N, C-alpha and C positions, 0 to 999 in steps of 0.2 A: 504494500500500500504506500502511496506517496505521502511524504511529510508535508506539514503546513507550509514550511518555508519554500518547498519546491512546487507548491500548487500552481503558482503562476506559470512556471515552466512546463507544467503538465496540462496546459489548456490549449485546445485547438480553436482558433478563431475563424469564424465564418463571416466574411464581409457581407453586409446586407446593404443593398443599394438604397434602401430607405433610411440609411444611417442608424439602423438598430443593429448592434453587434450581438450575435448569438454565440455564446461561449459554451463549448462542449467540453466538460471536464474529463481529463484523462488520469486523474489522480488515483483512480481505483485500478490502475493497470497492475495485474498480477505478474511480478517479475519472477521468472524461473531461475532459480539459483543454479550456478555452474555445476555443483555437486549432484544435482538431481539426476543427471544422466550417467553418473558413475556406475550405478548398478544396472545390470541388464534387465530389460522387460521380458517377461516370459511370453514367448510368441506361441500361440496355439495354432498349429497348421498341419497340413497333411504332408507326409513325407513325399518327396518327388518320386514320380513313377520311374520304374526301371527304364533306362534308355536303350533303344534298339540300335543306337548309333555305334559305329565302329570306333573304338578308342583312338586308333591311328588317325581316322578322319577328323575326330574332334580336336586332336592335338594339332593337326595340320591347319584346321580352321582357326584355332586360337593363335597359332604362329602367324598366319596371314593377317589377322586383325592387328597384332602387335606390329608387324612389318609395315602395314598401311599407316599406322599412327607414327611410327618412326620416320617413314617417308615424308609425312606431312611436317613433322618437326624440322626436317631438313630444309623444306621449301617455305616454311611459314614466314620467314623473314623477307622473302622475295615480294616486292610490290607488284601487284597486277596492274597492268596499264588499262586505263578506262577505254571502253570500246568506242573509238571514233567520235570524240567530242565534237569535232567539226564536220561530221558527216550529216548532211541534211536528211537523208533517208533514215538514219539511226535516230535522229532527233524526233522524228515522227513517232517512233515507238515510245520514246520518253514522254511525248506529249499525248500519249494514249490515242494515237491514230494508227493502229496496227495494220489495218487493211491497206491504207495508202503506203505505209512503210514496206509491207510485203511486196506490193507491186514494184516499187522502185528497187528494193534489195534483190528481188528475184531477177530483174533485168540486169543489174550489175553482176550478179553471180553467173548469168548466162555467158558473159564475156570473160569471166575468170573463174571457171568452175572448181579449181583446186585451191582457191583462196581460203585458208583456214578461218580467218576472222570473219569474212563474208558469210561463210556457211554457218558459223556460230550466230551471227546476227539474224540470219533468215530463220534459224531454229527458234531463237528467242522471240522473234516477231510472231511466228506461228503460235508459240505458247501464250503470248499476251493477247492473241486473238481468240484463244480458246481451242486451237487446233492441236490438242495434245498428242494425238497419234502421229500426225505429220512431224511435229517437233521431236518426238521420240525417234522416229526413223532417221531424221537428219543427224541428231545428236549421237545415236548409236553408231552410225558409220564414222562420225567424226572422232568419237572416243576410241574406236578400233584403230584408226590411223594415228591418232595423237593421244595415247593413254595418259600422258603427263599433263594434259590440259584440264586442270582442276575445275576451271569455270564451266567448261562443257560438261564435265561429270556432275557437277552440282545442279545444273539446269536439267540434265537427263534425269537425275533423281526426282526433281520436281514433277516432270511430265509423268514418270512412272507412278508416283504417288497419286496424281490426279486420275490416272487410269486404273487405280486400285491394285497395281502390281507392287504390293508392299515389300515382299521379300527382296526383290531386285532393287527397289527404290531406297529402302533403308540401308542396304549394303553399299549402294553408291554414295549415300550421304556419309557413311562411316569412312569410306575410302577417300573422300574428298572434302572432309570437314573443313569448316571455316577456321579462321585464325583462333588459336587458343587464347584464353584470357591469361593474364599473369598468374592468377590463382591456379588454373588448370595446368599451366606450364610447371608450376612448383610441384604439383603432384606427379607430373610426368618425368620428374628427375629420376624416379625409380620406375621405369616403364614395366618392369617385371610384375608390378602389383596392379596393372590394369586388368579389370575383370572382364573376361570375354566368355564367361559361362562355366568357370571352374566351380567345383563343389563348395558351397557356402556353409554347410552345416557346421555350427559352432564357431564360425568366423565373424570378423568385424568387417563391414563394407561401408564405404563412404561415397555418397553421391555428390558430385561437384558442379556448381553453377557454371553456366556459360556466359553470365552477365546480362542475359536477356530476360526481362521480367515475364513476358508472355510464355516463353519456353519453360521457365521454372514453374509457373502456375499450371500449364497444360500437362507437362510430362511428370510432374511430381506425383500424379495419381498412380504411376507405376511403382512408386516406392512401397506402397501398401502390398504390392504383389510379391515382395521379397519374403513375406511370411511363409509362402509355400516352399521356400528353399531352406528354411530353418536356420538362418544366421543367428549368431549370438547377439549381435548389435547391428543396428542400421543408423548411420549418421548422414547428415546433409550439411554441406558447406554452401550456404546461399549468400546472396547479396545482403548487405546490412539491413536494407529496408524490408527484406522479406523474412528475416529470422523469426520474429514473433508469429507471423502468419503460418509459416511452415511447421511450427511446433504443434499445430492442430492436426497434422497427419497422424493417422491411427497407429501405424507401426514404426514410428520414429523414436529413437532413443536419445539422440542429441542433435541439435541444430546450432551451428555457429557460423561466423562470417570469415573465419580464417582456418588454415590447416591445423588439424589437431591429431595427436597420436593417442593411443595406438590404433592401427587398423591393418587389416590384412590385404584388402583390395580397395580400389577406387574405380569409379566409372563416371564419365561426364553425363550430365542429366539428359542431354540430347541423344545419348546412345542407349537409353533405357528401352525404347520400343524395339530396337533391333535385338538386343541381348535377352529380352524377355519374350521374344517371338510374338510381337504384337501383330494383330491383323484387324481389318475393319470390323470383324465380328466379335472381337474379344477386347474392345476398348473398356477399361474399368469405368464404371458408371459414376456420375456426379450425383449428389455432392460428396466431396472428399476433403474439402477445406471448410472450416467451421469457425463461428464466433461464439462467445459466451452470450447466451440469451439474456442473462441478467444485465450485462453491460449494454447490449443493444437496447433493451427497454429503458435503461437509464438515459441513453442518448435520445431516444424518442421523446422522453418526457421533457427534455430541455428545448425541443423545438416547439415554439408557440405558433402553430400554424392553423389557419382557418380552412386551408385547402389541402388536397393530397400533394405529396412531394415527388417531383420528377427530376431525375438526374440526367444531365446531358454531357456528351463528350464527342467532339467532332474532328479531332486530329489524333493520329497515332504518333506519340512523342518519341517512340523507339522503334521505327520501322526496321524490318529485317530483310535480308536478301543475300544471294550467293556472292555478290560483288558490290562495288561502290555504285555502279549504274543501277543495279536492282534495288538498292536501298533508296536511291533518289526516286526511282519509279514508284516503289511501294509507298513512299512518303506522299507523293502526289496522288496516287490512286486511292489512298485511304484517308484523304483529307477533304473536308468540306469548307468552302469559303463561307464564313458566317454572315458577312454583311448582306449579301443578296437574300438571305433567309430570315432577316430581322423581323419581317412582318409575320412569318410563320411562328416565330418565338413569341411574338406579342399575342397571337391567337392562343398558344399553349398557356400563356400566363393568365388567361381568363379562367381556366379550369384548374391550374396547378401553381403551386409555389415551385420555382425552378432553382436548381443548384448545379453549378458547373463542377465537373470532375476533370477538367482539362488542365494538364500541366503546361508550364512555360507559356502563359498567356501573353499575347501581344497587346499593345496599346489599343489598336483598332478593335480587337475582340472585346476588350474591357468596356469600350464605349457602347458596343452593341448590347452587352449583358446589362450594363447600367440602364439602358433605355427600356429593358424588359423587366427590371426589378429582380434580376437573377442573383442569387447568392454565389459567392466565389470562394472556393477553398484556398486558403493560404498555401503557398508553395511548400512550406515546412510540413504540411500534412502528409505529403508523399514520402517523407522520410521513414514512415512506418506503415506498411500496407495492412497491418492488422487494424489500424484506425480507419483506413479506407474501406476495408471489408465491413466494419461495423456501421459506417455511414451508408454503405450500399444496402445493408439490411434494413435501414430506416426508410428506404424509398418505397413509394407506391408503384412507380414505374421508372424505366430507364430507356434512354435512346442513346446509342453509342455507335461509333464506327469500330472497325477492327483495331483493338488496342489492348493493353494490359487490363484496363477496366472491364472490357467485354469478357476477357478470359476469366477474370476474377469472379464476375457475376455468375458466369456459367459454372465455374468450379464449385460454387456454393449452392448451386441449384436454384438461383433466383430467376424470376421471370424478367424479361426485358426484350428490347428490339435492337437488333444489330444490323447496321447498314454495311453491305459489302460491295466492293467494286464488281465490274462485269466479269472479271476473272479473279477470283479470290484466292487466298493462300490455301494450299492443299490441306492445311491443318484444321480447316472447318468441316470437311467431309459432308457436304450438303446433299440431302435427299429430300425432295418435296418440301423445301423451305425449312427443314429442320437439320441442325448440326448433329452428326453422329457423336461428337465429343461433348456437346452441351445441349441436350434435348430440351432444357427449360427455356432456352432463348429462341425467339422467333426471328428468322433470317429474312431480310429484305435485300435482294440483290439487284443492282442496276441491270437493265436489259440491254444496255449498249455502253460504249466508252464515253458517251456524252455526259453532260452535267448531272448533278445530284438532285436537281430541283424536284423532278417528278417522283423520284423514290422517297425523298424526304417528306414531300407533301402527302404521299399515301400513308406513311407512318404516322404523321401528325393526325390525319383524319381518323385513323384507327385508334390512336391513343385517346383522342377526345371522345370518341364513341364509347370507349371503355370507361372513361371517367363519368360520362352521363349515366351509363348503366349502373355503375357502382353507387352513384348518388341516389338513383331511384331505389336500389336495393336497401340502402341505409334508411331512406324514408319509410320504406315498406316495413322494415323491422322495428 
């Protein structure tokens, strides 16, 4: 429990544009002492089934995995050149005009069919246009000829995952993984402890963050699957802002933000789906991250609201991709320009009190939010995602783009609306408007690469109808 003298430091301030500050006390945060994880938690699980695999084959596969990682460690320091910054056709793909880009790039390739970079650009343009089978064909041939082209391998992995070919796709991701974080590199100093499927019974294994909040939230669900392998302890080295949140995982013994000993094996968090034989039919269900109901109720009681509370997030502050160009593309694809949608927000404000979950707010965005009376989370709030999780649990509804906020809401089984670009990340696994990973979230996907207005407008109409129905039900009761 926080002391009185620290109570001011333990408050999260919500700016209210009506000049009323709502302070949400964090003084009741339950701090987990370091020693609490010293004793192993007894894991009740089923012993792993006898394997029909040939021991020599398993040993060979483990050696190949270690060799692949060692290969990456050798090339990790090499900077990858951006793909044709001055190429007008390539710029069209970055501007989400994939069909035009394909036409121009295909014409260029016809005059130079052996050009490695041009073939890669054509494959990426196909992928961004949603032509995953064609992208796979081009990239498969490219990788056969140029196996050291890690960018091509990573884009091939993306196409394979979109096509549901998880075994091949996850292996390509492992073979061509992106740059290691300094923390992962620290673990990799002893590469012999990389876990690639060795017997874990009675062992200590540590999962290591890759520095991406969305990946930590999404793939941490697989940590609970370790119980079937009967390890003695399971640890997680996550980013500092994720530590408290990740302690809610059921089968975790220790969560920290830096390397700790002792442990027998480690595994990067993004490698969990491959090493635990993930498939679209075996995704561990949500919710798997949780908040204290008592603390959520305490937060709700401090909101003095006359209307339901709606959270909004319109930019992914931490876009991901296999290279610098892809990160730039994802940033643009997953971002909505707020100013043209100001009148939509004003409509929402009729039925809801609004609260922004957007990080790194720009001045122009603050002006739009001010005009709608939208509350704004202080930037310090994002230093602890357990606080963000509790605030999400206070919402009556949520509208967000692909972002850590969307992943967190889905991981806790909360309802909400997620706006995705025309070609979304494979990690959403969409079928009939529902995500295989987060079934509580309703997916709204753009029907073309054009602007967000129609998609956003449809979501707002649905949210307002939902608000009206809820109000009628409250009156009836």
